[in-house]
C-alpha positions as CSV (number, residue, x, y, z in Angstrom):
1,X,30.1,72.3,-26.3
2,X,30.2,70.6,-29.7
3,X,32.3,67.5,-29.9
4,X,34.8,67.5,-32.8
5,X,35.8,64.5,-35.0
6,X,38.6,63.8,-32.4
7,X,35.9,62.3,-30.1
8,X,34.6,60.1,-32.9
9,X,38.2,59.0,-33.6
10,X,38.6,58.1,-29.9
11,X,35.4,56.0,-29.9
12,X,36.7,54.1,-33.0
13,X,40.1,53.6,-31.5
14,X,38.6,52.3,-28.2
15,X,36.3,50.0,-30.1
16,X,39.3,48.6,-32.0
17,X,41.4,48.1,-28.8
18,X,38.6,46.6,-26.7
19,X,36.8,44.6,-29.5
20,X,37.3,41.2,-27.9
21,X,36.9,42.4,-24.3
22,X,33.7,41.9,-22.2
23,X,32.8,43.0,-18.7
24,X,33.8,40.6,-15.9
25,X,31.5,37.7,-15.6
26,X,29.1,38.8,-18.4
27,X,28.8,38.9,-22.1
28,X,28.4,42.7,-22.1
29,X,30.9,44.4,-24.6
30,X,33.5,46.4,-22.7
31,X,32.7,49.4,-24.8
32,X,29.4,49.8,-22.9
33,X,31.4,50.7,-19.8
34,X,33.7,53.1,-21.7
35,X,30.8,55.0,-23.3
36,X,29.0,55.1,-19.9
37,X,32.0,56.7,-18.3
38,X,32.3,59.2,-21.1
39,X,28.6,60.1,-20.9
40,X,28.9,60.7,-17.1
41,X,32.0,62.9,-17.7
42,X,30.1,65.0,-20.3
43,X,27.1,65.3,-18.1
44,X,29.3,66.7,-15.3
45,X,31.1,69.3,-17.4
46,X,34.0,67.5,-19.0
47,X,36.0,69.1,-21.7
48,X,36.5,67.2,-25.0
49,X,40.0,66.1,-23.8
50,X,38.4,64.7,-20.6
51,X,35.6,63.0,-22.5
52,X,38.2,61.4,-24.8
53,X,40.3,60.3,-21.9
54,X,37.1,58.7,-20.3
55,X,36.6,56.6,-23.5
56,X,40.3,55.5,-23.4
57,X,40.8,55.3,-19.6
58,X,41.3,51.5,-19.6
59,X,43.2,51.2,-22.8
60,X,46.7,51.3,-21.4
61,X,45.9,49.0,-18.5
62,X,44.0,46.4,-20.5
63,X,45.2,46.7,-24.1
64,X,48.9,47.2,-24.7
65,X,50.6,49.0,-21.8
66,X,53.3,51.6,-22.7
67,X,52.9,51.1,-26.4
68,X,49.2,52.0,-26.2
69,X,50.0,55.0,-24.0
70,X,52.4,56.3,-26.6
71,X,49.7,55.7,-29.4
72,X,47.2,57.8,-27.4
73,X,49.8,60.6,-27.0
74,X,50.5,60.6,-30.7
75,X,46.8,60.5,-31.8
76,X,45.1,62.7,-29.2
77,X,47.8,64.8,-27.6
78,X,49.6,65.0,-24.2
79,X,46.6,66.3,-22.2
80,X,44.5,63.2,-23.0
81,X,47.5,60.9,-22.6
82,X,48.3,62.4,-19.1
83,X,44.7,61.9,-18.0
84,X,44.7,58.3,-19.2
85,X,48.0,57.7,-17.4
86,X,46.5,59.1,-14.2
87,X,43.6,56.7,-14.4
88,X,45.9,53.7,-15.0
89,X,46.9,51.6,-12.0
90,X,49.5,49.6,-13.9
91,X,50.9,49.2,-17.5
92,X,52.7,45.9,-16.6
93,X,51.8,42.4,-17.8
94,X,51.3,40.4,-15.7
95,X,49.8,42.9,-13.3
96,X,51.4,43.4,-9.9
97,X,49.5,42.1,-6.8
98,X,46.0,43.4,-6.5
99,X,46.0,45.0,-3.1
100,X,49.3,46.8,-3.6
101,X,48.0,48.3,-6.9
102,X,44.8,49.5,-5.4
103,X,46.6,51.1,-2.4
104,X,48.9,52.9,-4.7
105,X,46.1,54.1,-6.8
106,X,44.2,55.5,-3.8
107,X,47.3,57.2,-2.6
108,X,48.0,58.9,-6.0
109,X,44.5,60.4,-6.0
110,X,45.7,62.9,-3.3
111,X,47.9,64.5,-5.9
112,X,46.0,63.8,-9.1
113,X,44.8,66.7,-11.3
114,X,41.1,67.6,-11.4
115,X,40.8,66.1,-14.8
116,X,42.2,62.7,-13.6
117,X,39.8,62.8,-10.6
118,X,36.8,63.5,-12.8
119,X,37.5,60.7,-15.2
120,X,38.4,58.3,-12.5
121,X,35.2,59.2,-10.5
122,X,33.1,58.6,-13.6
123,X,34.7,55.2,-14.1
124,X,34.1,54.2,-10.4
125,X,30.5,55.4,-10.4
126,X,29.6,53.3,-13.4
127,X,31.5,50.3,-11.9
128,X,29.7,50.7,-8.6
129,X,26.3,51.0,-10.2
130,X,27.0,47.8,-12.1
131,X,28.1,46.0,-8.9
132,X,24.9,47.1,-7.2
133,X,22.6,46.0,-10.1
134,X,24.3,42.6,-10.4
135,X,24.4,42.1,-6.6
136,X,20.6,42.5,-6.5
137,X,20.3,39.6,-9.0
138,X,23.2,37.4,-8.1
139,X,23.8,38.0,-4.4
140,X,27.0,36.7,-2.9
141,X,27.9,34.8,-6.0
142,X,28.9,38.1,-7.6
143,X,32.1,38.4,-5.6
144,X,33.8,35.5,-7.4
145,X,34.2,37.9,-10.3
146,X,36.6,40.1,-8.5
147,X,40.2,39.5,-7.6
148,X,39.8,41.3,-4.3
149,X,36.7,39.2,-3.4
150,X,34.0,40.7,-1.3
151,X,36.0,42.2,1.5
152,X,38.7,43.6,-0.8
153,X,36.2,45.1,-3.3
154,X,34.1,46.7,-0.5
155,X,37.3,48.1,1.1
156,X,38.5,49.5,-2.2
157,X,35.3,51.4,-3.1
158,X,34.9,52.8,0.4
159,X,38.5,54.0,0.3
160,X,37.9,55.6,-3.1
161,X,35.0,57.6,-1.6
162,X,37.2,58.8,1.2
163,X,40.1,59.7,-1.2
164,X,37.8,61.7,-3.5
165,X,36.1,63.4,-0.6
166,X,39.5,64.9,0.4
167,X,39.1,67.2,-2.6
168,X,35.6,68.4,-1.7
169,X,32.0,67.2,-2.2
170,X,30.4,67.0,-5.7
171,X,27.2,65.5,-7.0
172,X,29.1,62.8,-8.7
173,X,30.9,61.9,-5.5
174,X,27.6,61.9,-3.6
175,X,26.3,59.4,-6.1
176,X,29.4,57.1,-5.6
177,X,28.9,57.3,-1.9
178,X,25.2,56.5,-2.2
179,X,25.7,53.5,-4.4
180,X,28.7,52.1,-2.4
181,X,26.6,52.5,0.7
182,X,23.7,50.5,-0.8
183,X,26.1,47.7,-1.8
184,X,27.5,47.7,1.7
185,X,24.0,47.6,3.2
186,X,22.8,44.7,1.0
187,X,25.9,42.6,1.3
188,X,25.8,43.0,5.1
189,X,22.4,41.4,5.3
190,X,21.9,37.7,5.5
191,X,18.9,37.7,3.2
192,X,16.4,34.9,3.7
193,X,15.9,34.5,-0.1
194,X,19.0,32.3,-0.1
195,X,17.5,29.9,2.4
196,X,15.9,26.8,0.9
197,X,12.8,27.2,3.1
198,X,12.1,30.9,2.3
199,X,8.4,31.5,1.8
200,X,6.5,32.4,-1.3
201,X,5.3,35.6,0.5
202,X,9.0,36.8,0.5
203,X,8.8,37.3,-3.3
204,X,6.9,39.2,-5.9
205,X,6.1,36.6,-8.6
206,X,5.7,37.2,-12.3
207,X,4.5,34.1,-14.1
208,X,6.2,33.8,-17.5
209,X,4.2,30.8,-18.7
210,X,4.1,27.0,-18.9
211,X,6.8,24.7,-20.1
212,X,5.0,22.0,-22.1
213,X,8.1,20.3,-23.4
214,X,7.7,16.5,-23.7
215,X,4.3,16.6,-22.0
216,X,5.4,18.6,-19.0
217,X,3.2,21.2,-17.4
218,X,5.8,23.2,-15.5
219,X,5.1,26.7,-14.3
220,X,7.9,29.1,-14.9
221,X,8.1,32.4,-13.1
222,X,10.5,35.2,-12.1
223,X,10.5,35.9,-8.4
224,X,11.9,39.2,-7.0
225,X,12.9,39.1,-3.4
226,X,10.9,41.8,-1.5
227,X,13.9,42.4,0.9
228,X,17.0,42.6,-1.3
229,X,15.6,42.9,-4.8
230,X,17.3,39.8,-6.3
231,X,15.7,38.0,-9.2
232,X,15.2,34.3,-9.1
233,X,14.1,31.9,-11.8
234,X,11.5,29.6,-10.4
235,X,10.3,26.3,-11.9
236,X,7.4,24.2,-10.4
237,X,6.1,20.9,-11.8
238,X,3.7,18.3,-10.5
239,X,2.1,15.2,-12.1
240,X,-1.4,14.7,-10.6
241,X,-1.4,11.0,-11.3
242,X,2.0,10.4,-9.7
243,X,2.1,10.5,-5.9
244,X,4.6,12.9,-4.3
245,X,5.7,14.2,-7.7
246,X,5.7,18.0,-7.0
247,X,9.0,19.7,-7.1
248,X,10.4,23.1,-7.5
249,X,13.7,24.7,-8.5
250,X,14.9,28.2,-7.9
251,X,18.2,30.0,-8.9
252,X,19.3,33.6,-8.9
253,X,19.6,35.2,-12.4
254,X,20.8,38.5,-13.8
255,X,18.4,41.0,-15.4
256,X,19.9,40.1,-18.8
257,X,19.1,36.4,-18.3
258,X,15.6,37.3,-17.1
259,X,14.8,39.3,-20.2
260,X,15.8,36.4,-22.4
261,X,14.3,33.4,-20.6
262,X,11.5,31.5,-22.3
263,X,9.4,28.9,-20.5
264,X,10.6,26.1,-22.8
265,X,14.2,26.9,-22.1
266,X,14.0,27.4,-18.4
267,X,15.3,23.9,-17.5
268,X,18.3,24.4,-19.7
269,X,19.0,27.8,-18.1
270,X,18.7,26.3,-14.6
271,X,21.1,23.5,-15.5
272,X,23.6,26.0,-16.8
273,X,23.9,27.8,-13.5
274,X,26.4,26.8,-10.9
275,X,23.9,26.0,-8.2
276,X,20.2,26.2,-7.4
277,X,17.7,25.6,-4.6
278,X,15.2,22.7,-4.8
279,X,12.4,21.2,-2.8
280,X,8.9,19.8,-2.9
281,X,7.3,16.4,-2.1
282,X,9.6,14.7,-4.6
283,X,12.5,15.6,-2.4
284,X,10.7,14.8,0.9
285,X,9.4,18.4,1.0
286,X,12.8,19.7,2.4
287,X,14.5,22.4,0.5
288,X,18.2,22.1,-0.2
289,X,21.0,23.7,-2.1
290,X,22.4,21.6,-5.0
291,X,24.2,21.6,-8.3
292,X,22.7,18.3,-9.3
293,X,20.4,17.6,-12.2
294,X,17.1,19.3,-12.7
295,X,14.6,16.5,-12.7
296,X,11.3,17.7,-14.1
297,X,9.9,14.7,-16.1
298,X,7.5,12.1,-14.5
């Protein structure tokens, strides 16, 4: 299939609507999600109308309600507008209560068209993949992003798998089931990497370099938990001429943060995070969780 200029127009329209929107808890432009959903749709046999609907699937819910729905109908036709409507759990502002909206959305999938189910499934697969990737780096702190919290979000995605399965198994549904299952498995574990006294052998360490700011000699590394895969920024400093001066700090970071961190900026990043673990002789060798200052100078 060759995509027509209509698809390019849909991309431009979506970019205009979502220009100021980012993914929850991140700085990632929202368009990244919309393009990923459209890519999944095309990879799984979508028509152009379905691909356009994938690009616009959140437009009504997040950017204008009924007026945006009518604009989509005028610009891209009733088929696209109907798919978008079927992927929208509300066009009201403010939105109705979260649980009731999600229960209604799951119930409506029983009667949704194949086109709506395809676009919805692509949306949920990309969302679930993002949740899994971010959980591996953030751990339990991730759930504060979501209105439904941990229990509500896990319930919703498992219920979606069951609702889609009522229409038969597909490779895309198998992927959603796999990813949701992995999130469930990881979140059910009480991973030792969150314990202040977790051991160095629990991690794969990549040394990024030394922080020499103001005469420091702090070792900065990224530690990946061998059990759950989370990334931690680790900072260790010791002053040989100062008794009991050794101290370390560790905090979970996202992959995006990890790619951007530089040794000389590690302390600033640690202090910008909501909490961290700390320990070493300076703290009486006992590890603890804290949101206090990062003290690295002699």
